C-alpha positions as CSV (number, residue, x, y, z in Angstrom):
1,M,245.8,123.9,88.9
2,P,244.0,122.6,92.3
3,S,245.9,119.8,94.2
4,S,243.6,116.8,94.7
5,E,244.6,117.4,98.1
6,P,242.2,118.0,100.3
7,S,241.5,122.0,101.0
8,L,242.6,123.6,103.8
9,R,241.5,126.7,105.6
10,I,243.7,129.6,106.5
11,L,242.8,132.9,108.3
12,A,245.6,135.2,107.4
13,R,246.7,138.4,109.0
14,P,246.8,140.0,107.0
15,A,245.5,138.6,103.8
16,R,244.6,141.4,101.8
17,S,244.1,144.3,103.9
18,S,247.4,145.5,103.4
19,L,247.2,145.5,99.7
20,K,247.4,149.4,99.9
21,D,250.8,149.4,101.5
22,N,252.4,145.9,100.3
23,P,251.0,143.5,97.8
24,Y,253.3,140.6,99.4
25,T,250.4,138.8,101.5
26,S,248.2,139.3,98.4
27,L,250.8,137.8,96.5
28,I,251.4,135.0,98.4
29,Y,247.3,134.3,98.8
30,R,246.6,134.6,95.4
31,E,248.2,131.6,94.1
32,V,247.5,129.7,97.7
33,E,244.5,130.0,96.5
34,R,244.8,128.8,93.0
35,A,245.9,125.7,94.4
36,G,242.9,125.2,95.8
37,L,243.0,126.6,99.3
38,S,240.5,128.9,101.0
39,V,241.8,132.1,102.9
40,A,240.2,134.4,104.7
41,E,240.7,138.0,106.4
42,Y,241.9,137.5,109.8
43,W,239.3,139.0,112.6
44,P,239.5,138.4,116.3
45,H,236.0,136.9,115.8
46,R,236.9,134.7,113.1
47,A,240.0,133.0,114.9
48,A,238.0,132.9,118.3
49,L,234.8,131.4,117.1
50,G,236.1,129.8,113.3
51,Q,237.2,126.6,112.1
52,W,240.5,126.6,110.7
53,D,243.4,124.4,109.8
54,V,246.4,127.6,110.2
55,L,246.5,131.1,111.7
56,H,249.2,132.2,109.8
57,V,250.5,135.9,111.0
58,H,252.5,138.9,109.7
59,W,253.9,141.7,111.4
60,P,252.5,140.9,114.8
61,E,254.6,143.4,116.0
62,S,254.0,146.3,114.6
63,V,251.7,147.6,116.5
64,F,254.1,148.5,119.1
65,D,255.2,151.1,116.6
66,H,252.1,153.0,118.5
67,T,250.7,153.9,121.3
68,L,250.5,151.2,124.3
69,V,246.2,152.1,124.2
70,E,246.6,150.6,120.6
71,A,248.9,147.9,121.1
72,L,247.3,146.2,124.5
73,P,244.2,145.0,123.2
74,T,245.4,144.3,119.7
75,T,248.0,142.0,120.8
76,E,245.8,140.6,123.9
77,S,243.3,140.1,121.3
78,L,245.6,138.3,119.1
79,L,246.9,135.9,121.7
80,F,243.2,134.9,123.0
81,G,242.8,134.1,119.5
82,A,245.4,132.2,118.4
83,R,244.9,130.1,121.7
84,Q,241.0,130.0,120.6
85,A,242.0,128.7,117.3
86,R,244.5,125.9,118.5
87,A,242.2,124.7,121.0
88,R,239.7,124.0,117.8
89,G,242.5,122.5,116.0
90,A,244.4,125.3,114.3
91,K,247.9,125.6,113.7
92,L,249.4,128.9,114.6
93,L,252.3,129.9,112.1
94,W,254.2,133.2,112.4
95,T,256.2,134.5,108.8
96,I,258.8,136.4,110.4
97,H,259.5,139.9,108.5
98,N,260.7,141.7,112.1
99,L,262.2,140.7,115.1
100,R,261.1,143.9,117.3
101,A,258.6,147.0,116.3
102,H,260.3,149.5,114.3
103,D,260.7,151.8,117.0
104,Y,261.1,149.5,119.8
105,V,260.1,151.9,122.8
106,H,257.5,149.8,124.6
107,T,260.4,147.3,125.4
108,S,258.9,146.0,128.3
109,F,255.0,145.2,126.6
110,E,256.8,143.8,123.7
111,E,259.1,141.7,125.1
112,R,256.4,139.7,127.2
113,F,254.0,140.0,124.1
114,W,257.0,138.0,121.9
115,Q,257.5,135.3,125.0
116,R,253.7,134.9,125.0
117,F,253.2,134.7,121.2
118,V,256.5,132.4,120.6
119,A,255.5,129.8,123.5
120,E,251.9,129.4,121.0
121,L,253.5,129.1,118.1
122,D,253.6,125.4,116.1
123,G,255.8,126.6,113.4
124,V,257.7,129.4,111.3
125,V,258.4,130.8,108.2
126,A,261.2,132.5,107.3
127,L,262.3,134.4,104.2
128,T,266.1,133.6,104.4
129,D,268.4,131.9,105.8
130,A,269.8,134.8,107.7
131,G,266.3,135.8,108.9
132,L,265.9,132.7,110.6
133,E,269.1,132.4,112.3
134,A,268.4,135.8,113.6
135,A,265.3,135.0,114.8
136,R,266.7,131.9,116.3
137,D,268.9,134.0,117.9
138,R,266.7,135.9,119.4
139,F,264.1,133.5,120.5
140,P,266.1,130.4,121.5
141,A,262.2,128.4,121.8
142,L,262.3,128.7,117.7
143,S,264.9,126.2,117.4
144,Q,262.3,123.5,119.0
145,K,259.7,124.7,116.2
146,P,259.1,123.1,112.8
147,S,260.6,126.0,110.5
148,W,260.3,126.8,106.5
149,I,262.5,128.7,104.1
150,V,259.7,131.1,102.2
151,P,261.7,133.7,100.1
152,H,260.0,137.0,99.4
153,P,258.7,137.5,95.6
154,H,258.9,139.8,93.4
155,Y,257.1,142.8,93.1
156,R,257.1,142.8,89.0
157,G,253.7,143.7,86.9
158,Q,252.8,144.4,90.7
159,Y,253.0,148.6,90.5
160,P,251.7,150.3,87.1
161,D,255.5,150.7,85.6
162,T,254.7,152.7,81.7
163,L,257.2,155.8,82.4
164,D,260.9,155.6,80.8
165,K,264.0,157.0,82.9
166,C,263.4,160.3,81.3
167,A,259.8,161.1,81.9
168,A,260.3,159.6,85.4
169,R,262.8,162.6,85.9
170,L,260.7,165.4,84.3
171,Q,258.3,164.2,86.7
172,L,260.2,164.9,89.4
173,G,262.8,168.1,88.3
174,L,265.7,166.2,87.9
175,P,268.3,167.3,85.1
176,P,268.5,164.2,83.1
177,S,272.4,163.7,83.3
178,T,272.5,163.6,87.5
179,R,273.4,160.3,88.8
180,V,270.5,159.3,91.1
181,M,270.2,157.3,94.3
182,L,266.8,156.4,95.6
183,V,266.2,156.1,98.9
184,F,262.6,155.2,99.2
185,G,260.1,154.1,102.1
186,R,258.5,155.0,105.6
187,M,261.2,157.3,107.4
188,Y,262.5,155.1,110.4
189,E,265.8,156.2,112.7
190,Y,267.5,152.4,111.9
191,K,267.0,153.3,108.3
192,N,270.3,155.6,109.0
193,V,269.2,157.7,105.6
194,P,271.4,160.8,107.1
195,A,274.7,158.1,106.8
196,L,274.0,158.1,103.1
197,L,273.4,162.1,103.2
198,R,276.8,162.4,104.4
199,A,278.7,160.9,101.9
200,L,277.1,162.8,99.4
201,R,278.0,166.1,100.9
202,S,281.8,164.8,101.2
203,A,281.4,164.8,97.7
204,P,280.6,168.3,96.6
205,A,282.2,167.8,92.9
206,E,280.2,165.2,91.8
207,D,277.6,164.9,89.9
208,W,275.3,163.0,92.2
209,T,271.5,163.3,93.5
210,V,269.9,161.4,96.2
211,V,266.3,161.7,96.2
212,V,264.8,160.5,100.0
213,A,261.4,159.5,99.5
214,G,258.8,158.6,101.9
215,K,257.3,159.8,105.1
216,P,259.1,160.1,108.4
217,R,258.2,158.1,111.3
218,N,258.0,161.6,113.1
219,Q,259.2,165.0,113.6
220,Q,262.3,164.2,115.1
221,I,263.3,162.0,112.3
222,K,262.1,164.2,109.5
223,R,264.3,167.1,111.1
224,S,267.3,164.7,111.7
225,L,267.1,163.9,107.5
226,E,267.0,167.7,106.8
227,S,269.7,168.7,109.4
228,A,271.7,165.8,107.6
229,G,271.3,167.7,104.0
230,G,273.0,170.3,105.1
231,G,271.3,172.6,102.4
232,D,272.6,171.2,100.2
233,P,270.9,171.1,96.8
234,R,271.9,167.4,95.3
235,V,269.5,166.2,97.7
236,R,265.5,166.3,96.7
237,Y,263.1,165.9,99.9
238,H,259.9,164.2,99.3
239,L,258.6,163.4,103.0
240,K,255.4,162.2,102.4
241,F,254.0,159.2,101.7
242,I,254.4,157.5,98.4
243,D,251.0,155.8,96.6
244,A,251.8,152.6,95.1
245,A,250.7,154.4,92.0
246,D,253.9,156.8,91.8
247,A,256.2,153.9,92.8
248,Q,257.8,153.7,89.3
249,V,258.3,157.6,89.6
250,Y,261.1,157.6,92.6
251,F,262.4,154.2,91.0
252,R,262.7,155.0,86.8
253,A,264.3,157.9,87.9
254,A,267.2,156.1,90.2
255,D,269.9,154.9,88.9
256,L,270.6,153.2,92.0
257,V,268.6,152.8,95.2
258,V,270.6,152.7,98.6
259,Q,269.7,151.3,102.0
260,P,272.1,152.2,104.4
261,Y,270.4,150.3,107.3
262,R,271.8,149.3,110.8
263,E,270.0,146.8,111.0
264,I,268.3,144.6,108.0
265,L,266.6,141.4,108.2
266,N,264.6,141.7,105.2
267,S,263.8,144.3,102.5
268,G,260.6,144.3,100.5
269,T,262.2,147.7,99.5
270,A,265.3,146.3,98.0
271,L,262.5,143.4,95.8
272,L,260.8,146.3,94.8
273,A,264.1,148.2,94.0
274,L,264.8,144.6,91.9
275,S,261.8,144.6,90.1
276,F,261.8,148.2,88.8
277,D,265.2,146.9,87.6
278,R,267.4,149.1,89.7
279,P,270.3,147.5,91.7
280,V,270.5,148.0,95.3
281,L,273.3,149.0,97.6
282,L,273.2,147.8,100.9
283,P,275.2,146.7,104.4
284,A,276.9,143.3,104.4
285,H,275.0,142.0,106.9
286,G,271.6,140.3,107.2
287,A,269.3,140.3,104.1
288,G,272.1,141.6,102.4
289,L,274.3,139.0,102.4
290,D,271.5,136.9,101.6
291,L,270.6,139.3,98.3
292,A,274.2,139.6,97.0
293,R,274.2,135.7,96.9
294,D,271.0,135.1,95.4
295,F,271.4,137.9,92.9
296,G,275.1,138.8,93.0
297,P,277.1,141.9,91.2
298,P,275.9,144.6,89.8
299,W,272.5,143.7,90.7
300,V,273.1,144.1,94.9
301,Q,276.0,145.2,95.9
302,T,277.5,145.6,99.8
303,Y,280.0,147.5,101.8
304,T,281.1,147.2,105.3
305,G,281.8,149.6,107.9
306,E,280.3,152.9,107.3
307,L,278.5,154.8,104.2
308,E,281.5,156.7,102.2
309,A,281.7,158.8,98.9
310,S,284.1,156.1,97.5
311,T,281.6,153.6,97.7
312,L,279.1,155.1,96.2
313,A,281.4,156.2,93.1
314,R,282.4,152.5,92.6
315,T,278.7,151.0,92.8
316,L,277.2,153.6,90.7
317,A,280.4,152.9,88.3
318,A,279.9,149.2,88.7
319,T,276.0,149.6,87.4
320,A,275.9,152.1,85.4
321,A,275.9,149.8,82.0
322,L,272.9,148.0,83.3
323,P,269.9,148.3,81.1
324,E,267.0,151.2,81.6
325,R,264.8,147.6,82.0
326,T,265.2,144.1,81.0
327,D,262.9,140.9,80.7
328,G,263.0,140.1,84.0
329,A,265.5,137.2,83.9
330,H,267.2,137.9,87.3
331,L,264.1,138.1,89.3
332,R,262.5,134.1,87.9
333,M,263.9,132.6,91.2
334,L,261.6,134.6,93.0
335,E,258.7,133.9,90.7
336,P,254.9,134.2,92.9
337,A,253.8,131.0,91.6
338,E,256.5,128.9,92.7
339,I,256.7,131.1,95.9
340,G,253.2,130.4,96.8
341,A,253.7,126.8,95.8
342,K,255.9,126.7,98.4
343,M,253.8,128.2,101.0
344,V,251.3,125.3,100.1
345,R,253.8,123.0,100.8
346,V,254.4,124.6,104.3
347,F,250.9,124.4,105.2
348,R,250.2,121.2,104.3
349,E,253.5,119.7,106.0
350,L,252.4,122.1,109.1
351,V,248.6,120.7,109.5
352,K,250.3,117.2,109.1
353,A,253.1,117.4,111.8
């Protein structure tokens, strides 16, 4: 039910334009609008010329994974629009998903952007306590900015989910009896997928299959994945963009989702796995610690050091009793309606600050 408080005007970058790749922002702003606030999709001219209460920015670093010809005009436009919006009374809010571009190749240009962007901020939102701490370590000036923790909502009900394990494995050509481990999403170097493939190959007698599903960032990463597999027939590559409608095929076929990342500030993929009732194995740092604290075993398992076959064996055994489907009780702390209400409170507190 809409609040009796005055409505606020939110300009979101992005609001719904990222729905095809990730429904996160659409989930958040749907709930924000239900509370009576207005949300508009960011465009540079809207930031510079419109009248807003909050300019809310997600993933400002992502353009640095492209060329400088794309990155520099985009980031300069964002900085200009933010200054103009703030001059008209808006507050600039950043939700911290990453602390740098995934590739981090345009380092000097990106660092200059961050210096200027952080200086303009009126507040920040982190998804986890560890994420906020890491952001303050990287950008000490954030310690002087108002901050809030607003967790990532679950994705249950946001993707098609009609298949059972048998049907999903049939579509992928997987034997019904093998234990399937899935690594899912865009393939970047920092995700350290070869570590999982090496662990698999070190256990040649195990009836395991690893499905690698997602488009490599570049040809070098594609070659490294294929090389790490070493021709092991238990590795199944689906090195392509996975449409949202097909996500259920991969998650419902899996017994375990593995994320052997070198860095893990946040993980939408882990939330997606849990939304499909699949347990997750990830390193015991960053978001791994927060997820392990919030969900606990058997849903979230962590490891330290190098990923080894013994860790995979223990985790598969520890999660074997989980049902194929659940009623979603393990996700109730992350209901979109509650997360959206928290974001509404952030907007109202920021505007009053």
